[in-house]
C-alpha positions in Angstrom: 82.3 62.9 117.5 83.9 61.0 114.6 86.4 62.8 112.3 87.8 62.4 108.8 90.5 64.1 106.7 89.5 66.5 103.9 91.5 66.8 100.6 90.9 69.6 98.0 93.2 69.6 94.9 92.9 71.9 91.8 94.6 70.4 88.8 95.8 72.9 86.2 97.9 73.4 83.1 101.4 74.5 84.1 101.3 77.7 86.3 103.9 80.5 86.0 106.5 79.7 88.6 106.3 83.1 90.3 102.6 82.6 91.2 102.7 79.1 92.5 103.7 79.7 96.2 101.4 82.7 96.7 98.5 80.8 95.1 99.1 77.8 97.4 99.2 80.0 100.5 96.0 81.9 99.4 94.1 78.6 99.0 95.3 77.5 102.4 94.3 80.7 104.1 90.9 80.8 102.5 90.1 77.2 103.4 91.2 77.7 106.9 89.2 80.9 107.3 86.1 79.2 105.9 86.4 76.3 108.3 86.7 78.8 111.2 83.7 80.8 109.9 81.6 77.6 109.7 82.8 76.5 113.1 84.1 73.2 111.8 86.7 71.8 114.1 90.0 70.4 112.6 93.6 69.8 113.6 95.8 71.2 110.8 95.6 72.6 107.3 98.6 71.6 105.2 99.3 73.1 101.7 100.8 71.4 98.6 101.8 72.8 95.3 103.5 71.9 92.0 103.4 73.6 88.7 100.3 71.6 87.9 98.4 71.6 91.2 97.3 73.5 94.2 96.0 71.4 97.1 95.2 71.4 100.9 94.9 68.5 103.2 92.9 69.2 106.4 93.3 66.6 109.1 90.8 65.4 111.7 87.8 67.4 110.4 84.6 67.0 112.4 81.7 65.3 110.7 79.3 67.9 112.2 79.5 71.5 113.3 79.5 72.0 117.1 76.0 72.7 118.6 75.7 76.3 119.7 73.9 77.5 122.8 73.9 81.2 123.3 71.9 83.8 125.3 70.4 86.6 123.2 69.4 89.9 124.8 66.3 91.7 123.8 64.3 94.9 124.6 63.9 96.2 128.2 61.0 94.7 130.2 59.0 97.9 130.1 59.2 97.8 126.3 58.6 94.1 126.0 55.4 94.1 128.1 52.5 96.5 127.8 50.8 98.0 130.9 48.2 95.2 130.8 50.9 92.5 130.7 50.6 91.6 127.0 53.7 91.0 124.9 54.5 94.0 122.7 55.4 93.9 119.0 59.0 94.5 120.0 59.1 91.4 122.1 57.4 89.3 119.4 59.8 90.6 116.7 62.8 89.9 119.0 61.9 86.2 119.5 60.9 85.7 115.9 64.3 87.0 114.9 65.9 84.4 117.1 63.8 81.6 115.9 62.0 81.4 119.3 58.6 82.4 120.7 57.6 84.7 123.5 57.1 81.7 125.7 60.9 81.3 125.8 61.5 84.8 127.2 62.9 85.3 130.6 64.1 88.5 132.2 67.5 89.4 133.4 68.8 92.6 135.1 71.6 94.5 133.4 72.9 97.8 135.0 69.7 98.0 137.1 67.3 97.5 134.1 65.5 94.2 133.3 65.8 93.0 129.7 64.2 90.2 127.9 66.4 87.2 127.0 66.1 83.9 125.3 68.4 80.9 125.3 69.1 80.0 121.6 70.1 76.5 120.6 71.5 75.9 117.1 72.0 72.4 116.1 75.3 71.9 114.2 74.9 70.8 110.5 76.6 67.8 109.1 79.8 69.1 107.5 79.5 66.9 104.4 76.5 69.1 103.4 78.6 72.2 103.7 81.7 71.2 101.8 80.2 72.0 98.3 80.7 75.6 99.3 84.4 75.1 98.8 83.6 75.5 95.1 83.3 79.3 95.8 86.8 79.3 97.3 88.2 77.7 94.2 86.5 80.1 91.8 87.3 83.1 93.9 91.0 82.7 94.1 92.7 85.8 92.8 95.7 85.9 90.5 97.8 88.7 88.9 96.8 87.4 85.5 93.8 85.4 84.3 92.7 83.8 81.1 89.6 82.2 79.5 89.6 78.9 77.6 87.3 77.1 75.2 83.8 78.4 75.7 84.0 78.8 79.4 83.1 82.1 81.2 85.4 81.5 84.1 88.5 83.6 84.1 91.4 81.7 85.9 95.1 81.7 86.0 95.3 78.5 83.8 92.7 76.0 82.5 91.4 73.7 85.2 92.0 70.1 84.1 90.8 68.0 87.1 89.4 68.5 90.6 89.6 66.3 93.7 87.4 66.8 96.9 87.6 63.9 99.3 86.1 63.7 102.8 87.6 60.4 104.0 86.7 58.0 101.2 83.7 60.1 100.1 83.8 62.3 97.0 82.0 65.6 97.6 80.5 66.6 94.3 80.6 69.9 92.5 81.6 71.1 89.0 83.7 74.0 87.7 84.1 74.9 84.1 82.9 71.5 83.0 85.2 69.6 85.4 83.6 67.4 88.0 85.2 66.5 91.3 86.5 63.0 91.8 89.1 61.0 93.6 91.4 60.7 90.6 94.5 62.9 90.1 97.3 63.0 87.5 100.9 62.1 88.1 104.0 63.5 86.4 103.2 64.6 82.9 105.7 62.1 81.3 106.6 59.7 84.0 103.3 59.2 85.8 99.7 58.4 84.9 96.2 58.9 86.3 95.9 57.6 89.8 93.2 57.1 92.4 93.6 58.8 95.7 92.8 56.0 98.1 92.3 58.4 101.0 93.3 62.0 101.8 96.1 61.0 104.2 97.7 59.0 101.4 97.7 62.0 98.9 101.4 62.8 98.9 102.4 59.1 99.0 100.1 58.2 96.1 101.6 61.1 94.0 105.1 60.1 94.9 104.5 56.8 93.3 103.7 58.8 90.1 106.9 60.8 90.3 105.4 63.9 91.9 106.7 65.4 95.1 103.6 67.4 96.2 105.2 69.0 99.3 107.0 72.2 98.0 109.2 72.3 101.1 110.3 68.7 100.7 110.9 69.3 97.0 113.1 72.3 97.7 115.1 70.4 100.4 115.6 67.7 97.8 117.0 70.2 95.3 119.4 71.6 97.9 120.5 68.2 99.0 121.3 67.2 95.4 123.2 70.5 94.8 125.3 69.9 97.9 126.1 66.3 96.7 127.3 67.7 93.3 129.4 70.2 95.3 131.1 67.6 97.4 131.7 65.2 94.5 133.4 67.8 92.4 135.0 70.0 95.0 132.9 73.0 93.8 130.9 75.8 95.4 127.4 76.3 94.0 126.0 79.6 95.3 122.3 79.2 96.0 120.3 82.3 95.0 117.1 82.0 97.0 115.0 83.6 94.3 116.4 81.2 91.7 115.8 78.2 94.0 112.2 79.2 94.6 111.6 79.6 90.8 113.3 76.3 90.0 111.3 74.5 92.7 108.1 75.8 91.2 109.1 74.7 87.7 109.4 70.9 88.5 107.4 68.1 90.1 110.2 65.6 90.4 113.6 67.4 90.5 116.8 65.8 89.4 120.0 68.0 89.4 122.7 67.5 86.9 125.6 69.6 85.6 127.0 70.5 82.3 130.0 72.5 81.0 130.8 75.3 78.6 134.0 76.4 76.8 136.6 78.2 78.9 137.0 80.9 76.3 133.6 82.3 77.5 135.2 83.0 80.9 136.8 86.1 79.2 133.3 87.7 79.4 132.5 89.7 82.6 131.3 87.4 85.3 128.0 89.3 85.6 127.2 88.5 81.9 127.9 84.8 82.4 125.9 84.5 85.7 123.0 86.5 84.2 122.9 84.3 81.1 122.7 81.3 83.3 120.4 82.4 86.0 118.0 84.8 84.3 117.6 83.1 81.0 118.3 79.4 81.6 117.6 79.0 85.3 121.0 77.5 85.8 123.1 77.6 89.0 126.6 78.9 88.3 129.6 77.0 89.7 132.6 78.5 91.5 135.9 77.2 92.8 136.6 77.2 96.5 138.6 80.4 95.9 135.4 82.1 94.5 136.5 82.0 90.8 133.7 81.2 88.2 134.3 77.8 86.6 133.1 76.7 83.1 130.3 74.5 84.5 126.7 75.0 85.4 124.0 73.0 87.4 120.4 72.6 86.2 117.4 70.8 87.6 115.4 68.7 85.3 111.7 67.8 85.8 112.2 64.1 85.7 114.3 61.1 86.9 117.9 60.0 86.4 117.4 58.4 83.0 119.5 59.8 80.1 121.1 62.6 82.1 124.0 62.8 79.7 121.6 63.6 76.9 119.8 66.2 78.9 123.2 67.8 79.9 124.2 68.0 76.2 121.0 69.6 75.2 121.4 72.2 77.9 125.0 72.8 77.0 124.0 73.4 73.4 121.4 76.0 74.5 123.8 77.8 76.8 126.6 77.8 74.2 124.3 79.7 71.8 123.4 82.2 74.5 127.1 82.8 75.4 128.2 83.0 71.8 125.6 85.8 71.3 126.8 87.6 74.5 130.5 87.3 73.3 129.4 88.9 69.9 127.6 91.8 71.7 130.5 92.4 74.0 133.0 92.7 71.1 130.6 95.0 69.2 130.2 97.2 72.2 133.9 97.8 72.3 133.7 99.7 69.0 131.3 102.4 70.4 132.6 105.6 71.8 130.9 107.1 74.9 130.2 110.4 73.1 128.4 108.5 70.3 126.4 106.5 72.8 125.3 109.7 74.5 124.2 111.1 71.2 121.9 108.1 70.7 120.1 109.0 73.9 118.7 112.1 72.2 116.5 109.8 70.1 115.3 107.5 72.8 112.0 108.6 74.4 112.1 108.0 78.2 108.4 108.9 78.5 106.3 110.7 75.9 105.2 113.4 78.5 108.6 113.7 80.2 111.0 113.6 77.3 114.0 111.7 76.1 116.7 109.9 78.0 119.0 112.7 77.1 116.6 115.2 78.8 116.5 113.1 81.9 120.3 112.8 82.1 120.7 116.6 81.8 118.2 117.1 84.7 119.9 114.5 86.8 123.3 116.0 86.2 122.0 119.5 87.3 120.4 118.0 90.3 123.6 116.1 91.2 125.7 119.2 91.1 123.2 121.1 93.2 123.4 118.4 95.8 127.1 118.0 95.8 127.4 121.8 96.4 124.9 121.7 99.4 126.7 118.6 100.9 130.1 120.4 100.6 131.7 117.6 98.6 135.4 118.0 97.9 136.3 119.3 94.5 137.4 115.8 93.4 134.2 114.2 94.5 132.2 116.9 92.7 134.1 116.2 89.5 133.5 112.4 89.8 129.8 112.9 90.5 129.4 115.3 87.6 131.1 113.0 85.1 129.3 110.0 86.3 126.0 111.8 86.0 126.8 113.0 82.5 127.5 109.4 81.2 125.3 107.5 83.6 123.0 106.1 80.9 125.4 105.5 78.0 125.3 101.7 78.5 121.6 101.7 77.8 122.3 101.8 74.1 124.8 99.0 74.1 124.0 95.6 72.5 124.7 93.8 75.8 122.2 95.8 77.9 119.6 95.6 75.0 119.9 91.8 75.2 120.3 91.6 79.0 118.4 94.6 80.6 119.4 93.3 84.1 123.0 94.3 83.4 122.3 98.1 83.1 124.8 99.9 85.4 126.9 96.8 85.7 128.0 97.0 82.0 128.2 100.8 82.3 130.9 100.3 84.9 132.8 97.7 82.9 132.6 99.7 79.6 133.5 103.0 81.3 136.8 101.6 82.7 137.6 100.0 79.3 137.0 103.4 77.6 139.4 105.2 79.9 137.1 106.7 82.6 138.3 106.9 86.2 137.5 103.9 88.3 135.5 106.1 90.7 133.4 107.4 87.9 132.7 103.9 86.7 131.8 102.7 90.1 129.3 105.6 90.5 127.6 104.6 87.2 126.9 101.1 88.6 126.0 102.4 92.1 123.4 105.0 90.9 120.9 102.2 90.4 121.4 101.0 94.0 119.5 99.7 95.9 118.0 97.7 93.0 115.7 95.7 95.3 114.8 95.0 98.9 117.9 92.8 99.4 120.4 95.1 97.7 122.7 97.5 99.6 122.9 101.3 99.0 125.7 102.9 97.1 129.0 102.8 98.9 130.8 105.9 97.4 129.6 109.4 98.0 129.4 110.3 94.2 127.5 107.0 93.6 125.1 107.7 96.5 124.3 111.3 95.5 123.8 110.3 91.9 121.5 107.4 93.0 119.4 110.0 95.0 119.3 112.5 92.1 118.3 109.9 89.5 115.5 108.3 91.6 114.3 111.6 92.8 114.1 112.9 89.2 112.1 109.8 88.2 109.6 110.2 91.1 109.1 113.9 90.8 108.7 113.9 87.0 106.0 111.2 87.2 104.2 113.0 90.0 104.4 116.2 87.9 102.4 114.5 85.0 99.9 113.0 87.5 101.2 109.4 87.5 101.0 108.7 91.2 101.0 105.2 92.7 97.6 104.1 94.0 96.6 100.8 95.7 98.6 98.0 94.0 99.3 100.0 91.0 102.9 101.3 90.7 104.1 100.5 87.2 107.2 102.6 87.4 108.2 101.2 90.9 108.2 104.7 92.4 107.6 103.3 95.9 110.7 101.1 95.6 112.8 104.1 94.4 111.5 106.3 97.2 112.5 103.6 99.7 116.0 103.6 98.1 116.3 107.3 98.6 115.3 107.0 102.2 117.8 104.1 102.8 120.6 106.0 101.1 120.0 109.2 103.2 120.0 107.2 106.4 123.2 105.3 105.5 125.0 108.5 104.5 123.6 110.5 107.4 123.6 113.6 105.1 122.6 116.8 106.7 120.0 117.8 104.0 116.3 118.1 104.5 113.9 116.1 102.4 111.8 119.2 101.7 114.9 120.9 100.1 115.5 117.9 98.0 112.0 118.0 96.6 112.2 121.7 95.9 115.5 121.3 94.0 114.0 118.5 91.9 110.8 120.4 91.3 112.6 123.5 90.2 114.2 121.6 87.4 110.9 120.0 86.4 109.4 123.5 86.4 112.2 124.7 84.1 111.5 121.8 81.7 107.8 122.6 81.8 106.9 119.0 82.4 104.4 119.5 85.2 100.6 119.3 84.4 99.6 120.7 87.8 100.9 123.4 90.1 104.3 122.7 91.6 103.0 123.4 95.1 100.3 120.7 94.7 102.9 118.3 93.3 105.2 119.0 96.3 102.2 118.4 98.7 101.6 115.0 97.0 105.3 114.1 97.1 105.6 114.9 100.9 102.6 112.6 101.6 104.1 109.9 99.4 107.5 110.1 101.2 105.9 110.1 104.6 104.1 106.9 103.7 107.4 105.4 102.6 109.0 106.5 105.9 106.1 105.1 107.9 106.4 101.8 106.2 110.2 101.8 106.7 109.8 102.5 110.4 107.1 99.9 110.8 109.4 97.3 109.4 112.0 98.3 112.0 109.4 97.6 114.8 108.5 101.2 115.7 105.1 101.5 117.3 102.5 103.3 115.1 101.8 106.2 117.4 105.5 107.0 117.8 105.8 107.0 114.0 102.8 109.4 113.8 104.5 111.7 116.3 107.7 112.1 114.4 106.0 112.4 111.0 103.3 114.9 112.2 105.2 117.9 110.9 108.0 118.4 108.4 110.2 115.5 107.6 113.5 117.4 107.7 116.7 115.4 107.9 115.6 111.8 107.3 118.3 110.1 109.3 117.5 112.4 112.3 113.9 111.6 112.0 114.5 107.9 112.1 116.8 108.3 115.2 114.0 110.3 117.0 111.6 107.4 116.3 114.1 104.9 117.8 114.6 107.1 120.8 110.9 107.3 121.5 110.7 103.5 121.0 113.5 102.9 123.4 112.2 105.2 126.1 108.5 104.1 126.0 108.9 101.4 128.5 111.0 103.4 130.9 109.8 104.8 134.2 108.5 108.3 133.9 107.8 108.1 130.1 104.0 108.5 130.6 104.5 111.5 132.9 107.1 113.1 130.5 104.7 112.8 127.6 101.8 114.1 129.5 103.7 117.2 130.6 105.0 118.0 127.1 101.6 117.3 125.6 100.0 119.9 127.9 102.3 122.5 126.4 101.4 121.5 122.8 97.7 121.2 123.4 97.3 124.6 125.0 99.7 126.3 122.6 97.0 125.7 119.8 95.0 128.5 121.4 97.7 131.1 120.7 96.4 133.4 117.9 98.5 136.6 117.6 101.9 135.1 118.6 104.5 137.6 119.8 107.6 137.8 122.0 107.5 136.7 125.6 107.6 139.6 128.1 109.1 138.7 131.5 107.6 142.0 132.9 104.2 140.4 132.6 105.1 137.3 134.7 102.9 137.2 137.8 104.6 134.3 139.7 107.9 132.6 140.2 106.7 129.5 138.3 106.4 131.4 135.1 109.9 132.8 135.5 111.4 129.4 136.4 109.8 127.7 133.4 110.9 130.5 131.1 114.5 130.3 132.4 114.6 126.6 132.0 113.3 126.9 128.4 115.9 129.5 127.6 118.6 127.3 128.9 117.6 124.2 126.9 116.9 126.3 123.8 120.5 127.3 123.6 121.7 123.7 123.9 119.2 122.2 121.5 120.3 124.5 118.7 123.8 123.0 118.7 122.8 119.3 119.4 123.0 116.5 116.9 122.3 113.7 119.3 118.6 113.0 119.3 118.7 111.2 122.7 120.2 114.2 124.3 117.5 116.4 122.7 114.8 114.2 124.2 116.4 114.2 127.6 116.6 118.0 127.5 112.9 118.3 126.7 111.9 115.9 129.5 114.2 117.7 131.9 111.6 120.6 131.8 108.9 118.4 133.4 109.3 119.6 137.0 109.0 123.2 135.8 106.1 122.5 133.5 104.2 120.6 136.2 104.8 123.4 138.8 103.8 126.0 136.2 100.4 124.4 135.4 99.7 123.6 139.1 100.1 127.3 140.0 99.3 129.3 136.8 96.1 129.8 134.9 97.2 130.2 131.2 93.9 131.5 130.1 93.9 134.5 132.5 91.1 137.1 132.4 93.7 139.9 131.7 94.2 139.8 127.9 97.9 140.9 128.0 98.8 138.3 130.6 96.9 135.6 128.8 98.5 136.4 125.5 102.0 136.5 127.1 101.4 133.1 128.7 100.2 131.7 125.3 103.4 133.2 123.6 105.5 131.2 126.1 103.5 128.0 125.4 103.9 128.6 121.7 107.6 129.1 121.9 108.2 126.0 124.0 105.9 124.0 121.7 108.0 124.9 118.7 111.1 123.4 120.3 109.1 120.2 121.3 107.6 119.8 117.8 111.1 120.0 116.3 111.6 116.6 118.0 108.1 115.2 117.7 104.4 115.9 118.2 104.4 114.1 121.5 100.7 114.6 121.9 100.3 111.9 119.3 102.0 109.3 121.6 99.6 107.0 123.4 100.4 106.5 127.0 98.6 104.4 129.6 
């Protein structure tokens, strides 16, 4: 069967850089899924993207679907044939549904019963007749933001300017928003021109001749190579931020790296201000010396060739100089503001219309911080640091610098706090209370910073839940999921002996005092527990813990987060060991039958009828005393599983549901008592064993 390559390209006005890669991957996945669904054979689907195009090249695509021959099962023989040997309506309907006739029926025995069958042959269609369906893939791509243009009804991320759909040398026709498919594409906006794609396999080569590198991976590697060359030539270090690199790569079609400089006097600004000005606002790469000192240079990547690079550099220098001059002015102005005056301004800034001002939030966070430092038995000095840091944690939000560069909140708070005479530890905690800021960030290092980070994030989450703003689906406008994950990570890192349920109750009590809640606090707490359990489940999944083991440790109260995580890891480590299946089955028998206990009371040894009851009870008493003083989750697990011989002997020789009511209740009381200790580790009956 002959084969050809298939090319689909969507030409667009410039896409937002942050959507290019995900859109490219989405197009690739949808095309590949469609080919599989249609049973069209191919070798490989390769994706391409630039700011102006999304494309896929499918190699060695079959010119026809494979023929399908399959056996279809119908009704039983006694239903297919009447008593006089005539075909029934069921048989006729079965064959009609398969595109066959009753003459094609044969009978085949299945599990002792004969059933009607037919062999169905489906001739594969020519794929060229199916490719117009790719139009639906193009129009059904989903984007975070869409727009309409001209008089078109189609909503899309950006206006479609051209379309290419080639099967070998043949153009497959369809039209979207007034744009007809062809074999013509556009090169670089300024350096290229309209060009004919001679064949799909020449796609990236034809575009390269028009100053477009369509392969995003190749384009990124080219940027890195150019940055490394500039490093070597100037004896610099150019730290490559992966997010910045990805963004720059999706802003250009033909990258050329160049460098510029700025006045050394700007180096007096905090490094974070300079780096933020370059990276976040100008998409420049900062430059450092071999010793790690920031230098008065920057590297940028233009969307073009090497012509007139000096002119381009001067233009970028002029733009950056203006940015840094503004930053220097803001920095000087901020020196004039006292912390107490900044805090006063927070009284007039609404954090959320239903939650209150920033000052209200700070007061709640400070109270919660003090509650937590007391429970965690901080030293007097650490309590003082945490209290002061909580009190002034948001003062930098009213600074000129943070107003201009919101990314610097916390960072500027630390700098300004030191300048205004605060203790270094207090300043550090101000910066740390935003940590972790993202998935790649670390948690707060200091104890005051960590406890303040928990208090601040917890107040945010609880206050929004209290007014009914709960994340759902993809909607999480206040990043509550990320903040909950930050709390979990901090509790694990610090290994603090405080239960999640207590944390929520402490935060909820302050919300209740402020009368923020729209619903009953008990309902809010229930919603919060479910929310945090989902975050913990996601966290444990990312660590490779099997889903049923996660369900087992999350089936009851969360308790101490770090301990719960260790329990999950213990189960995960033990699951492949000899005897795990038998251990889980024995412990699960206890949990399952304990559910039948109704009026739970004390265990009476006088009501024991055999030695196996006594032996299990004595074993349970022995491990109970040890479990209460244990902090090592693996030892806890080993103690539980050490009961297996006594449990097995007990069930082999004892009927729990005895006829005598007193004996039955006493045995259930023992089951219930043992089950409580097991459940404190995990609901092991959730564990799947084979």
